[in-house]
N, C-alpha and C positions, 0 to 999 in steps of 0.2 A: 487379510489385513489385520495387523496386530499393533496395539499401542505400545510405545516404548516410554519408560520413565527414565529421565536423564538427570544427572546431578545439576545443582544450581550453577556451577562454574561453566557448564556447557553454553549458557547464555552469552558469556563473553567470547567463547569460541565462534558463535554464530556471527557476532559483530566482526571479529577478525577475518573469518572466512569470506564474509560479504565484501569487505574492503579489498582483500587479496584478489578475489574473483573479478571485482570491478577493474582493478589495475592490470589484470591480464589482458583485458580487451576494453580499455577505457573509452575509446572513440565509438566502438560499436554499441556498447551498453548505454553510454550517454545519448547517442543518437536514437536508439530504440526507445529510451525513456522519454526523450523529447517528442518523438513521433507519437507515442501513446498519449502524452499530455496534449499535444496539438490536436489529435483526433477528438479528445474529450472537449477541448476548447471550441472546436468547430461544431460539435454537437450542440453546444449551448446556444448556437445561433438559430436552431430550428424553432420556429414560432410555437409558443405556448408550452411545448413539452421538452424544450431543449435541455434544461437543467436536469430533468429527470432522466433523459436519454444519456447525458454525460455521466451521471451517477451510475447508471446501469452498465456502462462500459468499464467501470473500475475493476470488477472481478476478472474480466478478460485481459485488461492491461496488466493486472497482477500476475496472471498465468503466463503472459508473454515474457515478463521479466524473470519469472521463475525458470522458464524454459531456456531463456538466454543465459542466465547465470549458471544453470546446470551445464550448458554447452561450454561456456567459458572456463568453468572449473575443470572440465575434461580436456582442455586444451584446444577446443574447436572454436571457430569463428561464428558467432551468432549473426544471422542475417535477418532482414525485415520480415522474412517468411514466418517467424515465430508470432508475429502480430496477428496472423490469420490461422493460428493453431486450431481454434474452435471450429473453423470452417472446413478443416481437412479431416476431421475425425468422425464423419458420418452425421446424418441428419439428427439423430437422437442426441448426440453429444452437443450439437449446436443448440438444439431446443433446451437442453438442460442448462447450458451456459447462459442462454437468454433468460431462462427462468431464474437462475441465480442472480443475474443482473437486476431483474425487475424486483426481486425480493430485497436486494440491497438498497435500491432506490427508494422503495417503500419504507424500509426501516430507517434510512437516513432522514427522509422527509418527515417521518413520524417524530423523530428526535427533535428536529427543528420546530415542528408543530407544538410539541410539549414545551419547548423553551419559549415559544411565542406566548404561552399562557402566563409567563412570568413578567415579560417586559413589553408585551404588545407586538412582538415580532421584530424589534429593532436589531437584536443580535442576529437573528436569522437572515435579515436583509443584508447586514454587513458581511456575514460569513459566506453567503451565497453570491456576493459580489454585486448586489443591487443597490447598495448605499455605501457612502463613505464614512469611515469611522472618525469621529471627532473626540477631542479631549473631554468635552462636557458629557458626551454620550457614554464614554468609557468610565466616567466617574460616577455614573448613576448606579445606585444599589440594585435596581431592577435589572439593568443590563448585565451587571456582574453576576447576579443570581442566575440569569438565563445562560450565561456563558458557562458557569460551573455545572449547572444542571445538564447542559448538552455534553460537556466533557465526561460527566459521570455516566450518562446514558450511552455515549459513543463507545465506551470501553467494552461492554458486553457485545455490542454490535460488531466491533472489530474482531473480537475473539470468535464470534460465530462464523465470520467469513475469512478468518486468517488462513486456515488450511483448506477451506472448501474448494477453491479452484483446483488445487493440486490433487485432492482426493477424487474429484470428478475426472480429472485428466488421466492420472496414473493408475487409479484403482477402480475407475468406473462406478463410483458411488453416486447415487441419485442426489439431487439438491438438498432435500430436507435431511436425509441421513448425513450428508456431508457437513451440514451446519451443526448437527448434533455431535458428530465425532470431532469436529473442529474445536468446539468449546470445551468438550471433555478433555481433549489432549492438552489444551492450554491451561485448564484448571489443574489437571493432574501434574503438569510440569510448571506449576506456578513459580517455583524458585528460579528455574532457568529463564523464564520469560521476564521475571522481575529484574534479574541481573542483565538480561538483554536490553530491557528498557533503560536501565541505569547506564549501560554502556553507550547506547546511542545518544542519550541525553548528554553524556560527557563529550562525545564526539561533536555534537552540534554546539555545545557551549564553547569548546575550544575553537571550532570554526568561527563562531560568532565573535569571539574575542580577537581572533586574528583579523577578521574583516574590519572590526572597529579600528584596530591599529592601522590597517592599510588605508582606511577612509581618512584617518587623521593625517596621513602622509601624502595622499594623492588628492587630485581635484575631485569635485563632486561627480562629474560625468564618468570619469574613469572608475571611480570607486563604485558607482552604481552598477556599471557593467560587470565589474569583478564580483560584486555581491550577488548579482543575479546568476552568473555562471557558477559560482561556488555553491549557492543554494540548490541549483539544479543538480550539480554533481553529488552533493551530499544526499539529496533525495534519491538519486539513482543508486547510490551505494546502499542505502537503506532497503530499497526494494530488491536489490541484488541479494541481500542477506536472507530474505524470507525463505528461499528454497532450502537453505541449510537447516532452519528450524523444522521445516516439514520433513526433510530427510531423516532427521534424528528422532522425530516423534512417532514415526510409523515404520513398520517393517517394509522393506522394498517389495514392489510387485514382482510376481514370478516372471513376467515378461514385460518388455517395454510396450507402452501404449502411446501412439502418436509420435509427434515430431521430436519430443524431448529426449527420448531414449531413457536409459536407466539413470537413477540418481546415484548409484553407488560407483 
């Protein structure tokens, strides 16, 4: 495995490739994304540990979308079988993926815990879905401070786990090393990831403005349904693009590993 350094403009290519791959198989990729999110939502219903279990499933969901996007880019039809990719690659791969999920859940909850030191846990409760956001709450300096702190801390957490599922699946890298190589790749390719972030910010802003216009022209119920569907579609596109950043940041494996096949 060898790290690649790519020019900053590659970040925009990742955005474009993600959108193109999504529209090659829009129904399949949208359905897979919905199924992954639904599984995480169902996990939250488990008493006491539901939210932690849902967070632990995110690396597996990310890997599933990476596999599905790779297949769509190759002209293949991704099936729901990609959601079970970690189960089909041997007991040790499943163990490593579970370990990675637990590490992500612990890291995310640690971020929320640190933000709770600022505002007493109000932002954490809103973010995790346990409380409703009110205008008075949002205007509180402590709430805003907790929000910005969590955003600041979530960035390195995201970089640690960005490439980790792909490194474990395609390269057989163990969890801790996968986290290390992931953040190194992101830092060494900072320019590309900065442009990538700007590109997706632009996509979401354009989508938001279009939805605002639609909402002004249509009724509330119709607009709400369109907004929800569009938000899910944009999120699915974003997750579809992740595999292209992974492909360009690392030399391809010598042989395919698992259900995804090669990335090239």
